Backbone as CSV, one residue per row, in Angstrom:
resi,resn,N_x,N_y,N_z,CA_x,CA_y,CA_z,C_x,C_y,C_z
1,MET,-6.813,6.307,-15.017,-7.561,7.249,-14.606,-6.298,8.651,-14.815
2,SER,-7.012,9.980,-14.987,-5.867,10.506,-14.850,-5.887,11.606,-13.306
3,GLU,-4.488,11.888,-13.425,-3.574,12.039,-11.887,-3.810,13.249,-11.029
4,THR,-5.024,13.569,-11.194,-5.128,14.623,-9.945,-4.934,14.706,-8.367
5,ASN,-5.372,13.311,-8.159,-4.554,12.988,-6.192,-3.161,13.041,-6.072
6,PRO,-2.407,13.150,-4.821,-1.240,13.072,-4.734,-1.124,10.931,-4.959
7,THR,-0.052,10.357,-5.137,0.427,9.424,-5.357,0.934,8.535,-4.725
8,SER,1.580,6.821,-4.476,2.042,6.726,-3.556,2.226,5.273,-3.942
9,CYS,3.984,4.837,-3.586,4.411,3.981,-3.447,4.811,3.041,-2.243
10,LEU,4.424,1.727,-2.686,4.620,1.491,-0.897,6.402,0.010,-1.027
11,LEU,7.082,0.395,-0.444,8.256,-0.477,-0.302,8.327,-1.717,0.748
12,VAL,8.192,-2.680,0.335,8.051,-4.120,0.868,9.213,-4.576,1.245
13,ILE,10.257,-4.234,2.399,11.771,-4.198,3.176,11.694,-6.047,3.267
14,GLY,12.543,-7.062,2.730,12.855,-7.789,3.343,13.330,-8.779,2.815
15,ASN,14.266,-10.058,3.013,14.500,-10.929,2.281,13.550,-12.200,2.589
16,GLU,12.718,-12.262,3.669,11.745,-13.172,3.982,10.868,-12.953,3.661
17,VAL,10.142,-12.319,2.439,9.338,-12.137,1.734,9.699,-12.347,0.460
18,LEU,10.838,-11.978,-0.096,11.259,-12.245,-1.213,11.967,-14.109,-1.384
19,SER,12.326,-14.830,-0.216,12.101,-16.544,-0.072,11.000,-16.632,-0.123
20,GLY,9.875,-16.384,-0.024,8.743,-16.931,0.609,8.645,-17.727,2.072
21,ARG,8.925,-17.191,2.894,9.446,-17.449,3.858,8.337,-16.622,4.825
22,THR,7.691,-15.560,4.159,6.859,-14.432,4.934,5.492,-13.998,4.149
23,GLN,4.583,-14.340,3.944,3.889,-14.099,2.908,3.141,-12.330,3.520
24,ASP,3.644,-11.390,2.562,3.138,-10.227,2.378,1.871,-9.655,2.802
25,ALA,1.520,-9.513,4.145,-0.291,-9.084,4.570,-0.760,-7.631,4.443
26,ASN,0.140,-6.519,3.929,0.299,-5.264,3.958,-0.418,-4.704,3.141
27,ILE,0.122,-5.026,2.057,-0.356,-4.361,0.596,-1.738,-3.927,0.288
28,ARG,-2.342,-5.474,0.282,-3.590,-4.913,0.204,-4.589,-3.720,1.499
29,PHE,-3.962,-4.539,2.794,-4.549,-2.817,3.460,-4.171,-1.810,3.163
30,LEU,-3.056,-1.821,2.686,-2.453,-0.170,2.350,-3.032,0.335,1.403
31,ALA,-3.410,-0.627,-0.061,-3.937,-0.125,-1.226,-5.590,0.745,-0.941
32,ILE,-6.393,-0.649,-0.125,-7.631,-0.299,0.185,-7.818,1.929,1.003
33,ARG,-6.598,1.782,2.627,-6.668,2.676,3.200,-6.058,4.472,2.536
34,LEU,-4.976,3.797,1.681,-4.591,4.981,0.741,-5.581,5.422,-0.296
35,GLY,-6.683,4.196,-0.295,-7.596,4.986,-1.501,-8.561,5.887,-0.971
36,GLU,-8.694,4.992,0.417,-9.645,5.567,1.163,-9.589,7.371,1.112
37,ILE,-8.593,7.184,1.635,-8.011,8.761,1.671,-7.591,9.344,0.751
38,GLY,-7.663,9.379,-0.579,-7.531,9.648,-1.812,-5.656,9.530,-2.517
39,ILE,-5.152,8.762,-1.637,-3.520,8.757,-2.438,-3.275,6.969,-3.155
40,PRO,-4.049,7.267,-3.797,-3.928,5.750,-4.763,-2.284,5.029,-5.246
41,LEU,-2.334,4.316,-4.442,-1.468,3.194,-4.417,-1.213,2.696,-6.196
42,ARG,0.167,3.337,-6.596,0.599,3.497,-8.444,1.659,2.004,-8.409
43,GLU,2.541,1.945,-7.095,3.802,0.921,-7.482,4.341,0.073,-6.306
44,VAL,3.873,-0.578,-5.850,5.038,-1.419,-4.980,6.212,-2.049,-5.718
45,ARG,7.094,-2.544,-4.666,8.561,-3.398,-4.926,8.643,-4.181,-3.409
46,VAL,8.946,-5.252,-4.334,9.621,-5.967,-2.866,10.748,-5.733,-3.224
47,ILE,11.862,-5.659,-2.048,13.360,-5.316,-2.218,13.927,-6.002,-0.846
48,PRO,15.604,-6.980,-1.215,16.096,-7.405,-0.255,16.735,-6.560,0.862
49,ASP,16.865,-7.023,1.935,17.834,-6.497,2.754,19.164,-6.016,2.573
50,VAL,19.625,-5.152,1.248,21.018,-5.300,0.626,20.701,-3.591,0.593
51,ALA,21.897,-3.348,1.852,21.861,-1.375,1.249,21.974,-0.703,0.307
52,GLU,22.611,-1.203,-0.525,22.618,-0.654,-1.453,21.112,-0.585,-2.434
53,THR,20.872,-1.450,-2.658,19.445,-1.881,-3.362,18.115,-0.622,-2.713
54,ILE,18.467,-0.611,-1.188,17.277,0.131,-0.107,18.009,1.456,-0.178
55,ILE,18.964,2.015,-0.297,19.343,3.327,-0.419,18.802,4.055,-1.912
56,ALA,19.435,3.015,-3.222,19.046,3.515,-4.593,17.557,3.291,-5.066
57,THR,16.180,2.639,-4.155,15.255,2.475,-4.375,14.408,3.596,-3.813
58,VAL,14.837,3.962,-3.027,14.054,4.878,-2.109,14.615,6.526,-2.328
59,ASN,15.541,6.492,-2.579,15.636,7.805,-3.697,15.200,7.525,-4.810
60,GLU,15.112,6.948,-5.423,14.632,6.913,-6.990,12.580,6.957,-6.805
61,VAL,12.182,6.878,-5.640,10.942,6.455,-5.769,10.475,7.780,-5.186
62,ARG,11.363,8.512,-3.888,10.483,9.195,-3.216,10.388,10.764,-4.434
63,GLN,11.236,10.314,-5.382,11.376,11.850,-6.513,10.097,11.474,-7.360
64,LYS,9.403,10.570,-7.207,8.863,9.842,-8.194,6.762,10.297,-7.935
65,PHE,6.984,9.915,-6.691,6.156,10.071,-6.151,5.441,10.890,-5.203
66,ASP,4.460,11.024,-4.718,4.345,11.902,-3.381,4.594,11.194,-2.256
67,HIS,4.024,10.840,-1.858,4.158,9.131,-0.781,5.230,8.418,-0.977
68,VAL,6.285,7.803,0.026,6.811,6.667,-0.428,6.025,5.713,1.548
69,PHE,5.885,5.042,0.972,5.934,3.753,2.116,6.753,3.042,2.657
70,THR,6.985,2.741,3.387,8.257,1.696,3.239,7.844,0.326,4.853
71,THR,7.680,-0.993,4.791,7.071,-1.690,5.777,8.296,-2.814,6.213
72,GLY,8.674,-3.275,7.178,9.797,-4.189,7.644,10.965,-3.271,7.484
73,GLY,11.796,-4.192,8.176,13.288,-3.640,8.226,13.711,-3.109,9.364
74,ILE,13.330,-2.543,10.933,12.948,-2.023,11.546,13.301,-2.185,13.003
75,GLY,13.387,-3.359,13.021,13.398,-4.149,14.511,15.003,-4.561,15.022
76,PRO,14.935,-5.487,15.944,16.721,-4.952,16.585,17.667,-5.674,16.015
77,THR,17.584,-6.455,15.291,18.200,-7.624,14.533,19.517,-7.077,13.525
78,HIS,20.173,-7.879,13.091,21.214,-7.022,12.384,21.209,-6.859,10.742
79,ASP,19.566,-7.683,10.565,19.124,-7.101,8.773,17.982,-5.978,9.045
80,ASP,18.068,-6.013,10.370,16.931,-4.613,10.274,17.502,-3.515,10.261
81,ILE,18.337,-3.029,9.092,18.825,-1.607,8.229,17.630,-0.526,7.431
82,THR,16.896,-0.933,7.648,16.075,-0.126,7.274,16.089,1.707,7.072
83,SER,15.909,2.092,8.642,16.466,2.926,9.367,17.947,3.307,8.976
84,GLU,18.502,2.875,8.844,19.894,3.634,8.451,20.005,3.396,7.320
85,CYS,19.396,3.066,6.162,19.401,3.065,5.295,19.027,4.449,4.247
86,ILE,17.834,4.837,5.240,16.807,6.004,4.796,17.895,7.615,5.189
87,ALA,18.434,7.257,6.394,19.443,8.409,6.449,20.542,8.154,5.515
88,ALA,21.103,7.526,4.895,21.713,7.221,3.900,21.508,8.087,2.709
89,ALA,19.632,7.195,2.880,18.942,8.028,1.372,19.724,9.711,1.065
90,PHE,19.131,10.176,2.581,18.731,11.184,2.528,20.314,12.261,2.788
91,GLY,21.182,11.385,3.344,22.680,12.028,3.556,22.261,12.729,4.895
92,VAL,21.935,12.115,5.655,22.106,12.740,6.878,22.287,11.888,7.863
93,PRO,22.771,12.004,9.356,23.161,11.450,10.108,22.224,10.254,10.765
94,TRP,22.708,8.943,11.085,22.048,7.992,11.768,22.174,8.477,12.946
95,GLU,21.474,8.493,14.045,21.592,8.562,15.573,20.186,8.475,16.326
96,PRO,20.917,8.220,18.074,19.616,8.260,18.866,19.003,9.267,18.409
97,GLN,17.321,9.108,18.735,16.130,10.070,18.389,16.012,10.060,20.105
98,PRO,15.432,11.976,20.025,15.669,11.529,21.985,14.309,10.917,22.443
99,GLU,13.225,11.427,21.106,11.751,11.282,22.336,11.649,9.651,21.721
100,ALA,12.127,8.953,21.234,12.023,7.487,20.466,12.379,7.037,21.958
101,TRP,14.019,7.417,22.621,14.851,6.670,23.098,14.181,6.597,24.631
102,ALA,14.072,7.870,24.810,13.434,7.980,26.220,12.286,7.221,27.222
103,ARG,11.382,7.248,24.943,10.303,6.515,25.576,10.614,4.750,25.786
104,MET,11.143,4.383,24.200,11.689,2.741,24.788,12.579,2.677,26.020
105,GLU,13.298,3.466,26.662,14.567,3.052,27.980,13.127,3.125,28.724
106,ALA,12.222,3.569,28.850,11.206,3.983,30.000,10.260,2.556,30.011
107,ALA,9.893,2.375,28.604,8.908,0.998,28.729,9.807,-0.350,29.206
108,TYR,11.129,-0.645,29.117,11.509,-1.861,29.812,12.114,-1.593,31.196
109,ARG,12.516,-2.596,31.997,12.711,-2.432,33.299,14.499,-2.441,32.849
110,PRO,15.129,-1.541,34.116,16.449,-1.609,34.482,17.043,-2.432,33.433
111,GLY,18.187,-1.911,32.556,19.426,-3.125,32.338,18.187,-3.836,31.114
112,GLU,16.841,-4.258,30.228,16.769,-4.571,29.317,16.642,-3.805,27.916
113,PHE,17.318,-2.643,27.983,17.156,-1.315,27.561,18.753,-1.792,26.461
114,ASN,18.711,-3.145,26.164,20.133,-3.269,25.201,20.302,-2.765,23.995
115,ALA,21.898,-2.948,23.980,22.050,-2.482,22.259,21.358,-2.948,21.323
116,ALA,20.519,-3.926,21.513,19.710,-4.295,20.025,18.452,-3.384,20.198
117,ARG,18.017,-3.813,21.304,16.626,-2.383,21.176,17.135,-0.855,21.105
118,GLN,18.152,-0.590,21.458,18.637,0.717,21.353,18.524,0.738,19.793
119,ARG,19.043,0.054,19.264,18.937,0.466,17.853,17.280,0.699,17.035
120,MET,16.260,0.445,17.992,15.133,0.696,17.402,14.541,2.280,17.279
121,ALA,15.478,2.664,18.179,15.300,4.229,18.483,16.480,5.362,18.211
122,ILE,17.438,4.587,16.593,18.143,5.360,16.264,17.144,5.269,15.021
123,MET,17.579,6.684,14.623,16.750,7.014,13.173,17.419,8.172,12.521
124,PRO,17.377,8.648,11.298,17.995,9.570,10.823,17.439,11.222,11.131
125,ARG,18.290,11.983,11.335,17.817,13.606,12.146,16.700,14.098,11.087
126,GLY,16.275,14.714,11.909,14.883,15.134,11.537,13.707,14.615,11.375
127,VAL,13.422,13.848,11.842,11.997,12.738,11.832,11.373,13.276,12.516
128,SER,9.771,12.704,11.717,9.005,12.984,12.736,8.512,11.795,13.124
129,LEU,8.063,10.868,14.429,8.103,9.763,14.910,6.340,9.542,14.410
130,ILE,6.141,7.740,13.770,4.934,7.535,13.778,4.506,6.618,14.666
131,GLU,3.600,6.945,15.733,3.050,6.116,16.869,2.731,4.966,17.174
132,ASN,2.724,4.182,17.445,3.128,2.508,18.093,2.418,1.849,18.500
133,ALA,0.950,2.102,19.088,0.289,1.782,19.899,0.271,0.266,20.691
134,ILE,1.162,-0.606,19.909,1.455,-2.339,20.182,2.513,-2.436,20.686
135,SER,3.836,-2.222,19.933,4.929,-2.527,20.660,6.080,-1.487,21.481
136,VAL,5.288,-0.525,21.361,6.605,0.563,21.853,7.012,1.592,20.575
137,ALA,8.276,0.922,20.258,9.047,1.425,19.163,8.510,1.818,18.232
138,PRO,8.438,3.267,17.669,7.615,4.057,16.651,8.471,3.633,15.879
139,GLY,7.663,4.310,14.281,8.059,4.336,12.851,9.038,5.730,13.000
140,PHE,8.866,5.981,11.449,8.944,7.683,11.658,8.659,8.187,10.110
141,SER,8.546,9.880,9.727,8.600,10.089,8.860,9.630,11.100,8.715
142,LEU,10.114,11.522,7.157,10.811,12.241,6.804,10.792,12.534,5.534
143,GLU,10.505,13.685,5.571,9.833,14.117,4.346,8.989,13.448,3.755
144,ASN,8.999,13.225,2.270,7.278,12.243,2.109,7.434,11.004,1.817
145,VAL,8.854,10.744,2.783,8.820,9.143,3.227,8.544,8.454,4.457
146,HIS,7.833,7.673,4.685,7.345,6.947,5.667,7.298,5.168,6.097
147,VAL,8.408,5.126,6.823,8.785,3.986,7.124,7.913,3.022,8.787
148,MET,7.753,2.336,8.159,6.918,1.280,9.218,7.174,-0.256,9.315
149,ALA,6.456,-0.864,10.202,7.125,-1.649,10.749,6.216,-3.156,9.613
150,GLY,6.781,-4.154,9.712,6.588,-5.142,8.887,5.058,-6.026,9.161
151,VAL,5.109,-6.567,10.407,4.249,-6.984,11.388,3.311,-6.812,11.196
152,PRO,2.095,-6.872,10.258,1.016,-6.022,9.885,0.205,-5.761,11.283
153,ARG,-0.091,-6.255,12.294,-0.755,-5.382,13.786,-0.225,-4.599,13.727
154,ILE,1.260,-4.255,13.875,2.015,-3.140,13.918,1.902,-2.084,13.312
155,MET,2.145,-2.834,11.728,1.860,-1.852,10.737,1.049,-1.301,10.470
156,GLN,-0.032,-1.798,11.010,-1.789,-0.908,10.720,-2.162,0.300,12.271
157,SER,-1.306,-0.552,13.017,-1.852,0.731,14.154,-0.595,2.003,13.745
158,MET,0.567,1.620,13.573,1.258,2.717,12.791,-0.147,3.700,11.608
159,PHE,0.010,3.079,10.917,-0.666,3.660,9.701,-1.771,4.588,10.500
160,ASP,-2.579,3.810,11.681,-4.238,4.518,12.007,-3.670,5.703,12.727
161,THR,-2.920,6.061,12.850,-2.066,7.406,13.555,-1.538,8.490,12.554
162,LEU,-0.756,7.709,11.430,-0.262,8.563,10.185,-1.495,9.465,9.767
163,ALA,-2.425,7.924,8.951,-3.008,8.811,7.941,-3.588,9.866,7.950
164,PRO,-4.450,10.487,9.697,-4.895,12.109,9.473,-3.798,12.768,9.594
165,THR,-2.553,12.469,9.352,-1.503,13.775,9.100,-1.362,13.735,7.375
166,LEU,-1.570,12.970,7.354,-1.611,12.939,5.315,-2.170,13.815,4.705
167,LYS,-2.062,14.702,3.379,-2.437,15.393,2.762,-3.175,14.411,1.479
168,GLY,-4.485,14.183,1.476,-4.786,13.298,0.252,-5.480,14.149,-0.573
169,GLY,-6.295,13.534,-1.414,-7.722,13.957,-2.194,-8.945,13.493,-2.350
170,LYS,-9.349,13.342,-3.320,-10.956,12.494,-3.441,-10.755,11.137,-3.074
171,PRO,-11.502,10.391,-2.685,-11.421,9.167,-2.429,-11.668,8.391,-3.393
172,ILE,-11.049,7.173,-3.464,-10.957,6.470,-5.145,-12.182,5.698,-5.071
173,ILE,-13.413,5.758,-5.771,-14.495,4.953,-5.628,-14.216,3.303,-6.747
174,SER,-15.144,2.514,-6.266,-14.870,1.276,-6.564,-16.662,0.978,-7.097
175,ARG,-16.615,0.472,-7.889,-17.832,0.053,-8.724,-18.085,-1.782,-9.108
176,ALA,-18.372,-2.415,-9.160,-18.443,-3.617,-10.359,-19.321,-4.194,-10.777
177,VAL,-18.898,-5.312,-11.354,-20.527,-5.840,-11.664,-19.692,-7.741,-12.120
178,HIS,-20.392,-8.417,-11.660,-19.584,-9.954,-12.491,-20.978,-11.037,-13.054
179,ALA,-20.207,-11.898,-13.728,-21.170,-12.834,-14.354,-20.376,-14.237,-14.347
180,LEU,-21.142,-15.152,-13.763,-20.920,-16.432,-14.443,-21.067,-16.530,-15.604
181,GLY,-20.368,-17.915,-16.517,-20.061,-18.166,-17.308,-20.132,-17.233,-18.442
182,LEU,-18.933,-15.816,-18.355,-19.039,-14.899,-18.886,-17.193,-15.321,-18.960
183,ALA,-16.769,-14.791,-20.406,-15.459,-15.007,-20.653,-14.367,-13.723,-21.535
184,GLU,-13.456,-13.041,-20.674,-13.455,-12.343,-21.128,-13.029,-11.294,-22.752
185,GLY,-12.828,-12.679,-23.206,-12.419,-12.672,-24.739,-13.880,-12.238,-25.294
186,LEU,-14.971,-12.169,-24.698,-16.235,-12.006,-25.456,-16.635,-10.799,-25.302
187,ILE,-15.953,-9.798,-24.435,-16.088,-8.805,-23.928,-15.477,-8.167,-24.540
188,ALA,-13.999,-8.434,-24.241,-13.397,-7.653,-24.527,-12.905,-6.302,-25.156
189,GLN,-13.509,-6.258,-26.480,-13.897,-4.836,-27.377,-14.589,-4.194,-26.742
190,GLY,-15.806,-4.915,-25.695,-17.030,-4.043,-25.847,-16.283,-3.038,-24.410
191,LEU,-15.593,-3.497,-23.857,-14.634,-2.955,-22.385,-13.902,-2.255,-23.046
192,THR,-13.389,-1.690,-24.215,-12.082,-0.883,-24.495,-13.077,0.294,-25.354
193,ASP,-14.376,0.102,-25.502,-15.114,1.378,-25.904,-15.595,1.968,-24.682
194,VAL,-16.233,0.647,-23.838,-16.441,2.312,-22.485,-14.899,2.615,-21.889
195,GLN,-14.436,2.106,-21.951,-13.152,2.696,-21.312,-12.528,3.423,-22.139
196,ASN,-12.270,3.487,-23.646,-11.985,4.942,-24.137,-13.446,6.098,-23.935
197,HIS,-15.046,5.704,-23.627,-15.252,6.507,-23.088,-15.308,7.423,-21.632
198,TYR,-14.496,7.136,-21.062,-13.942,7.031,-19.467,-12.638,7.261,-19.684
199,PRO,-11.644,7.800,-20.260,-10.446,7.546,-20.103,-9.901,7.668,-18.786
200,HIS,-10.941,8.388,-17.974,-10.113,8.773,-16.523,-10.782,7.512,-14.934
201,LEU,-10.617,7.044,-15.577,-11.780,5.820,-15.129,-10.243,4.699,-15.144
202,ASP,-10.430,4.049,-14.140,-9.742,2.787,-14.188,-10.511,1.450,-14.293
203,LEU,-11.022,0.780,-15.543,-11.519,-0.196,-16.205,-10.769,-1.656,-16.121
204,GLY,-11.024,-2.931,-15.176,-10.251,-3.682,-15.142,-11.388,-5.279,-15.193
205,SER,-10.267,-5.890,-15.863,-11.649,-7.075,-15.953,-10.920,-8.111,-14.989
206,TYR,-11.721,-8.936,-14.492,-10.624,-10.176,-13.550,-11.456,-11.042,-13.468
207,PRO,-10.903,-12.020,-13.864,-11.618,-13.687,-14.345,-11.754,-14.206,-12.618
208,TYR,-12.599,-15.129,-12.193,-12.308,-15.570,-11.423,-13.218,-17.521,-11.267
209,TYR,-12.883,-18.095,-10.576,-13.026,-19.579,-10.724,-13.548,-19.813,-9.206
210,ARG,-14.363,-20.356,-9.333,-15.634,-21.217,-7.707,-15.937,-22.450,-8.308
211,PRO,-16.045,-23.104,-7.337,-16.601,-24.517,-7.473,-18.404,-24.125,-8.032
212,THR,-18.873,-22.946,-7.746,-20.010,-23.190,-8.372,-19.745,-22.250,-9.973
213,GLY,-19.236,-22.162,-10.528,-18.478,-21.538,-11.668,-17.791,-20.769,-12.053
214,ASN,-17.344,-19.940,-13.628,-16.058,-19.618,-13.442,-17.113,-18.073,-14.196
215,GLY,-16.008,-17.050,-13.585,-16.635,-15.994,-14.855,-15.600,-14.821,-14.753
216,VAL,-16.826,-13.531,-14.414,-15.291,-12.275,-14.770,-16.097,-11.126,-14.061
217,THR,-15.479,-10.912,-13.318,-15.691,-9.316,-12.501,-14.792,-7.935,-13.689
218,ILE,-15.666,-7.184,-13.739,-15.574,-5.965,-14.389,-15.388,-4.407,-13.188
219,VAL,-14.302,-4.276,-12.879,-14.593,-2.989,-11.786,-14.329,-1.736,-12.620
220,ALA,-15.021,-0.644,-11.673,-14.782,0.652,-12.553,-14.195,1.213,-11.081
221,LYS,-12.392,1.996,-11.107,-12.185,2.598,-10.471,-11.815,4.467,-10.366
222,GLY,-12.249,5.162,-9.835,-11.837,6.717,-10.097,-12.334,7.862,-9.174
223,THR,-12.672,8.906,-9.243,-12.565,10.106,-8.179,-14.349,10.020,-7.673
224,GLU,-14.580,9.907,-9.230,-16.292,10.298,-8.749,-17.812,9.290,-9.128
225,ALA,-18.326,9.375,-8.362,-18.606,8.198,-7.756,-19.873,7.830,-9.327
226,ALA,-20.193,9.176,-9.788,-21.521,9.077,-10.996,-20.501,8.474,-12.163
227,ASP,-19.410,8.822,-12.876,-18.472,8.089,-13.434,-18.258,6.823,-13.601
228,ALA,-18.367,5.930,-12.405,-17.762,4.513,-12.060,-19.494,4.040,-12.202
229,GLU,-20.093,4.580,-11.876,-21.691,3.618,-11.890,-22.331,3.906,-13.062
230,THR,-21.867,5.124,-14.077,-22.359,4.983,-15.340,-21.700,4.432,-16.530
231,ALA,-20.393,4.245,-15.737,-19.673,2.612,-16.818,-19.720,1.649,-16.764
232,ILE,-20.624,1.608,-15.532,-20.246,-0.242,-14.884,-22.070,-0.540,-15.435
233,ALA,-22.855,0.110,-15.343,-24.277,0.177,-16.205,-24.150,-0.027,-17.598
234,ALA,-22.991,0.766,-18.218,-22.670,0.029,-19.430,-22.429,-1.068,-19.655
235,VAL,-21.079,-1.351,-19.174,-20.926,-2.855,-18.706,-21.982,-3.812,-18.267
236,THR,-22.871,-3.236,-17.618,-23.969,-4.240,-17.214,-24.593,-4.578,-18.994
237,ARG,-24.498,-3.269,-19.707,-25.933,-3.857,-20.955,-24.956,-4.640,-22.012
238,LEU,-23.658,-5.016,-21.664,-22.777,-5.392,-22.641,-23.059,-6.812,-22.018
239,ILE,-23.201,-7.363,-20.805,-22.968,-8.776,-20.361,-24.548,-9.029,-20.530
240,GLU,-25.677,-8.252,-20.506,-27.064,-8.309,-20.945,-27.180,-9.121,-22.532
241,ASP,-26.307,-8.498,-23.288,-25.774,-8.470,-24.681,-25.459,-9.885,-24.825
242,LEU,-24.709,-10.226,-24.572,-24.562,-11.144,-24.058,-24.752,-12.644,-23.906
243,GLY,-26.166,-12.589,-23.333,-26.776,-13.391,-23.602,-26.232,-13.689,-21.554
244,LYS,-25.903,-12.912,-20.720,-25.201,-13.356,-19.478,-26.130,-12.333,-18.491
245,THR,-26.182,-13.181,-16.931,-27.023,-12.550,-16.113,-26.360,-11.460,-15.099
246,PRO,-26.143,-10.641,-15.279,-25.108,-10.074,-15.170,-25.472,-9.192,-12.865
247,ILE,-24.314,-9.481,-12.063,-24.934,-9.798,-11.108,-23.637,-8.266,-9.885
248,GLN,-24.717,-7.193,-9.817,-23.955,-6.125,-9.565,-23.146,-6.347,-7.924
249,GLY,-21.323,-5.705,-7.862,-20.967,-6.090,-6.828,-19.358,-7.312,-7.162
250,GLU,-19.090,-7.567,-6.003,-18.068,-8.411,-6.510,-18.629,-9.976,-6.033
251,PRO,-17.924,-11.034,-6.810,-18.574,-12.226,-6.403,-17.950,-12.452,-4.986
252,SER,-18.575,-13.510,-4.120,-18.430,-13.551,-2.998,-16.932,-14.957,-2.948
253,GLU,-16.345,-14.949,-1.839,-15.623,-15.536,-1.750,-15.538,-17.086,-0.959
254,GLY,-14.857,-17.762,-2.188,-15.343,-19.389,-2.009,-15.457,-20.171,-3.349
């Protein structure tokens, strides 16, 4: 796909994801939502709670992409180090953020806003807050880096408030066709020809395995609906020429 839209990268931060203790549920949500607002997700990295790794990775990807989103590592425990690492990456102080501090202090009973909770109100200097309607403690943005919680419900709430502030491009349009009994090896050359004819589209082939039978789904993604539809029409004819029955859209789950 030719890149005229702003691009984005997601950093999933947390040892619990790398160990398999926690299954990440944020990638799919962000990929879909970012596509809808025209900021396609171009890379996802899962990195540990290691300061040197977080700092180096943030500094690398913030130069490469228009937007960087991070999830995880902004809670109250010792391994929640994302915020201070962002400060180090930008070379700015990590200090109490007055608005976040006041908001969180007011949310707790006297004496309950302890040192651990105060960590969630300490942020890099110069941030703008990302609202958190679920559990008060906000995320934040610093230049093109947007730092959000790892808990899916909280992250989604944060993104809902962040999204309207982001300057995107044309929404990413997706069209699909699939067929039972279709093997990738049979349609591969034809797909190459279609892709070459529409170089600005992403044309993907995705095998699936179901109790009702195996098959392949072909998906065309781009910023122009007419092109995606024309490409899928060409793929539909390929499927018919191979003696299979094309079914428009994605296959049902199960």
